[in-house]
C-alpha positions in Angstrom: -32.2 -18.0 -30.4 -31.6 -14.1 -30.9 -31.7 -14.2 -34.3 -34.3 -16.4 -34.6 -36.8 -13.8 -32.5 -35.2 -10.8 -34.6 -36.2 -12.4 -37.8 -39.9 -12.9 -36.3 -40.0 -9.6 -34.7 -39.1 -7.9 -38.7 -41.5 -10.2 -40.0 -44.1 -8.7 -37.4 -43.5 -5.4 -37.6 -43.3 -5.7 -41.4 -46.9 -6.5 -41.9 -48.2 -4.7 -39.4 -50.0 -1.1 -39.1 -47.3 1.0 -38.5 -45.0 -0.3 -41.6 -48.0 0.6 -43.9 -48.4 4.1 -42.1 -44.7 4.8 -42.5 -44.3 4.1 -45.9 -46.8 6.5 -46.6 -45.4 9.0 -44.6 -42.4 8.4 -46.6 -43.8 8.3 -49.9 -42.6 11.3 -51.2 -39.1 11.6 -49.7 -35.4 10.9 -50.8 -32.7 8.3 -49.7 -29.3 7.6 -50.5 -28.0 3.8 -49.5 -24.3 3.2 -48.4 -23.7 0.0 -49.4 -19.7 -1.3 -49.6 -19.4 -4.9 -51.1 -20.9 -7.6 -52.6 -19.6 -10.8 -52.6 -19.7 -14.6 -53.2 -21.5 -16.6 -51.1 -18.5 -18.5 -50.1 -16.5 -15.1 -49.3 -19.3 -13.5 -47.1 -17.4 -14.6 -43.4 -14.0 -12.7 -44.1 -13.1 -9.5 -43.3 -15.2 -6.8 -41.7 -18.5 -9.1 -41.9 -20.7 -5.9 -41.8 -19.5 -4.5 -45.2 -19.8 -7.6 -47.5 -23.3 -8.8 -48.4 -23.7 -12.2 -50.5 -25.2 -11.9 -53.7 -27.9 -13.3 -53.0 -28.9 -10.9 -50.5 -28.2 -8.0 -52.5 -30.5 -9.3 -55.2 -33.1 -9.6 -52.9 -32.7 -6.1 -51.5 -32.9 -4.9 -55.6 -36.2 -6.6 -55.5 -37.3 -4.9 -52.8 -36.5 -1.8 -54.3 -38.3 -2.6 -57.5 -41.6 -3.4 -55.7 -41.2 -0.3 -53.4 -39.4 2.4 -54.7 -38.2 4.4 -58.0 -34.1 3.9 -57.8 -32.8 6.9 -59.5 -29.3 8.7 -59.9 -27.4 10.6 -57.7 -27.4 13.7 -59.3 -31.0 13.3 -60.3 -32.4 12.6 -56.8 -30.1 15.6 -55.3 -31.1 17.6 -58.0 -34.9 17.2 -57.6 -35.0 17.0 -53.8 -32.8 20.5 -54.1 -35.5 22.5 -56.3 -38.3 23.0 -53.9 -41.6 22.8 -56.0 -40.7 19.7 -58.3 -42.7 16.8 -57.6 -41.5 13.4 -57.7 -42.7 11.2 -60.8 -44.3 8.6 -58.3 -45.8 8.0 -55.1 -43.2 6.4 -54.0 -39.9 7.2 -52.1 -36.7 8.2 -54.8 -33.4 6.0 -53.8 -30.1 6.5 -55.0 -27.6 3.4 -54.7 -24.0 4.0 -53.7 -20.8 1.6 -52.8 -18.0 3.4 -50.9 -14.1 1.8 -51.8 -14.3 0.5 -55.2 -14.2 -3.2 -53.8 -14.3 -5.7 -56.4 -17.3 -7.6 -55.3 -18.8 -4.2 -55.7 -17.4 -3.5 -59.2 -18.1 -7.1 -61.1 -20.7 -8.4 -59.2 -23.1 -5.5 -57.9 -22.7 -3.0 -60.8 -23.6 -5.7 -63.7 -26.4 -6.7 -61.5 -27.8 -3.4 -61.2 -27.1 -3.1 -65.0 -29.4 -5.9 -65.9 -31.9 -4.6 -63.8 -32.1 -0.7 -65.2 -30.9 0.7 -62.0 -28.2 3.1 -62.1 -25.4 3.5 -58.8 -22.7 5.9 -58.3 -19.0 4.1 -57.0 -17.1 6.4 -54.9 -13.3 5.5 -55.3 -9.9 6.0 -53.8 -7.6 5.6 -56.9 -4.5 5.2 -54.8 -6.0 2.2 -52.7 -7.3 0.0 -56.5 -5.3 -2.6 -57.8 -6.0 -5.8 -55.7 -5.1 -4.2 -52.8 -6.7 -5.1 -49.2 -7.9 -2.9 -47.0 -7.0 -2.4 -43.2 -10.3 -2.8 -41.8 -10.6 -6.5 -43.4 -7.0 -7.9 -42.9 -6.7 -7.1 -39.0 -10.2 -8.0 -38.7 -10.0 -11.5 -36.9 -6.6 -10.0 -35.1 -8.8 -6.9 -33.4 -11.4 -9.7 -32.3 -8.8 -12.2 -30.9 -7.1 -9.0 -28.7 -8.3 -8.5 -25.6 -6.3 -6.0 -25.1 -7.4 -3.8 -28.0 -10.7 -2.5 -26.6 -11.2 -0.4 -29.7 -9.4 -1.0 -33.0 -10.9 1.1 -35.3 -11.3 4.1 -32.8 -7.2 3.4 -32.4 -7.0 3.3 -36.2 -8.8 6.8 -37.0 -7.8 9.0 -34.3 -4.1 8.1 -33.1 -3.5 6.4 -36.9 -5.3 8.9 -39.2 -6.9 5.7 -40.7 -3.6 5.5 -43.3 -3.4 1.8 -44.5 0.7 2.6 -44.0 0.5 3.6 -40.1 -2.3 1.3 -39.5 0.4 -1.5 -41.1 3.0 -0.7 -38.8 1.0 -0.4 -35.6 -0.9 -4.1 -36.3 3.4 -5.4 -37.4 4.3 -3.8 -33.9 2.1 -6.1 -31.9 2.6 -9.1 -34.1 -0.6 -9.0 -35.8 -0.2 -11.3 -39.2 -3.5 -10.6 -40.9 -6.0 -12.5 -42.9 -5.3 -13.9 -46.3 -8.6 -12.4 -48.0 -10.6 -13.9 -51.2 -10.1 -12.1 -54.2 -13.9 -10.4 -53.7 -12.6 -8.4 -50.7 -10.0 -6.8 -52.4 -10.1 -3.7 -54.6 -11.0 -3.4 -58.3 -8.4 -2.6 -60.8 -8.1 0.0 -63.1 -9.3 -2.4 -66.0 -12.1 -3.7 -63.6 -13.3 0.1 -62.9 -13.1 0.9 -66.2 -15.5 -1.8 -67.6 -18.2 -1.3 -64.7 -18.1 2.6 -65.6 -18.9 1.7 -69.1 -22.0 0.0 -67.8 -25.5 2.2 -68.2 -26.2 4.0 -65.1 -23.1 3.7 -63.9 -21.1 6.8 -62.4 -17.9 7.2 -60.2 -17.2 10.0 -57.7 -14.4 10.7 -55.1 -13.5 9.0 -52.2 -10.3 11.1 -51.7 -7.1 9.7 -52.8 -6.1 7.5 -50.2 -9.2 7.2 -48.0 -7.7 8.9 -44.6 -9.5 10.8 -41.6 -9.5 14.0 -42.9 -9.9 15.9 -40.0 -6.4 14.5 -39.0 -4.9 16.0 -42.1 -3.6 19.6 -42.2 -4.4 22.3 -44.8 -2.0 21.7 -47.4 -2.4 17.9 -47.1 -6.1 18.1 -47.2 -6.5 20.3 -49.9 -3.9 17.4 -52.2 -5.9 14.9 -50.8 -9.2 16.3 -52.5 -8.3 17.8 -55.6 -6.2 14.6 -57.0 -9.1 12.0 -57.4 -11.4 14.5 -58.8 -8.3 15.1 -61.7 -7.5 11.2 -61.7 -11.6 10.3 -62.1 -12.2 13.1 -64.8 -9.2 11.7 -66.7 -10.5 8.1 -66.9 -13.9 8.5 -67.4 -17.0 10.8 -68.4 -19.2 9.4 -65.9 -17.6 11.0 -63.0 -19.6 13.0 -60.2 -18.0 16.1 -58.8 -19.0 14.2 -55.3 -17.6 13.3 -52.5 -17.9 10.8 -50.0 -15.8 11.2 -47.1 -14.0 8.1 -45.8 -15.1 6.6 -42.3 -18.2 9.3 -42.8 -16.0 11.5 -40.6 -16.1 15.4 -41.5 -16.1 18.8 -39.8 -16.9 21.8 -41.1 -13.2 22.9 -42.2 -13.3 19.5 -44.0 -16.5 20.7 -45.9 -15.3 23.9 -46.3 -12.0 22.6 -48.2 -14.0 20.0 -50.4 -15.9 22.7 -51.7 -12.9 24.9 -52.4 -11.5 22.0 -54.1 -14.6 21.5 -56.7 -16.8 19.3 -55.3 -20.9 19.8 -55.7 -21.6 17.7 -52.4 -20.2 15.6 -49.9 -22.2 12.2 -48.1 -21.9 10.8 -44.9 -22.5 7.4 -44.2 -25.0 7.9 -41.6 -28.4 9.5 -41.1 -31.0 8.0 -43.0 -33.5 9.8 -44.6 -32.8 12.9 -46.7 -34.1 15.9 -44.9 -37.4 17.9 -46.4 -36.5 20.8 -47.7 -33.1 23.0 -48.2 -30.4 21.2 -46.5 -26.6 21.0 -46.4 -25.2 20.2 -49.8 -21.7 18.9 -47.8 -23.2 17.0 -44.8 -25.8 14.6 -47.2 -27.0 12.0 -45.1 -27.0 8.2 -45.9 -28.6 4.7 -44.5 -26.0 2.5 -44.3 -26.6 -0.9 -45.1 -24.9 -3.4 -43.0 -24.2 -6.9 -44.9 -25.9 -8.8 -42.0 -29.3 -6.7 -42.2 -32.2 -9.4 -43.8 -34.6 -8.7 -46.6 -37.6 -7.5 -43.7 -35.3 -5.8 -41.9 -34.0 -3.8 -45.2 -37.8 -3.5 -46.2 -38.4 -2.1 -43.0 -35.9 0.8 -43.5 -37.4 1.3 -46.7 -40.6 1.9 -44.8 -38.9 4.6 -43.0 -38.8 2.2 -39.8 -35.8 0.9 -37.7 -33.7 3.9 -39.5 -32.5 7.3 -38.3 -33.8 10.4 -39.4 -31.8 13.0 -40.0 
C-alpha cells in the first residue's frame, strides 16, 4: 500500500506545475550522479539492496537523461562549472555519471549500455578490492537485519572498525555471522574486466582509495599511502585515468581533503549533497546525488527536475 501511494504521489508531482518550474530553474546547473551497481533482475534482492539497481531500471534512468539532460564527462562538467562565464551548450542541466566500487555488474552491464548510448561515465576503483571479491556491507546485510541486538551495524563498522574489510570480517565471525553467498554481479570486477571496460569510448577510471577504509580513522602516514597507491596503480594500467577521488562511504574532513590534494588529486567527491552549487566551490568536497536502487523512474525524473533531492 505504501509503495502504491508513493508511486501515485511521484506521478502526480511529476506532471504538476512545480516540477516544470523546478526544471526551468535547474536548466543551467550541473549534477553528478552516484551509482554503485547495476545487476540482472534475478540478482536485485541480494546484498545491500539500496546499491544494486536492476538493469531495466538503469535503462529507464538513461532514457530520462536522454530526454531531460546533457550527459557529459566528469572532467568536462567540472571544467565548465569552474570557469565562470562559460555558457552551457543547451538550456538543459549537465549531468555526469559515476560508479563507486567497480562492481562486476556496473563494469560488465552498465558501462557497455552507456557506451551504446554514447554516454560517458567514470568508475571509482579500490585496486586491492578487485578480483571477484565481496564487500562487507553486502555480505552481512542479512545477518545485521536479523540481529535485533545490533542497533546500527554500519555505524559500528565505520566508527569502531574503520570500515576495513578484515576488521569487519573478524567482528562478524566473533558474533557467529556466516555472511551471504552473493551472485557474481555483486562481486568486484577483475582486472581484465576493468581493462576491457576502460577501453570503451567515454569510460574513465579514478580512485576510490587503495582498500576502501574510513579515511578519517587513519593516521597521516597511512592516509598518504592509502591515497597515493591507487593513483600509481591506475595510471600504470589505463590512459583514461582521472586524478579524481571519491571518498569511501562519502566520509572526509579537512585533514583528509588536504591529504588528497597533497597526494596529487585534482578534485574529490562526496556521495551526497545534491546539485553542484553555482559559482566557486570547494573542489575537494564536491557533492553528488546518490541514486538508490529502489528509486522509481518517476522518482528519478523528479530528482532530475530538482525536486526531492538535497541541494548543497
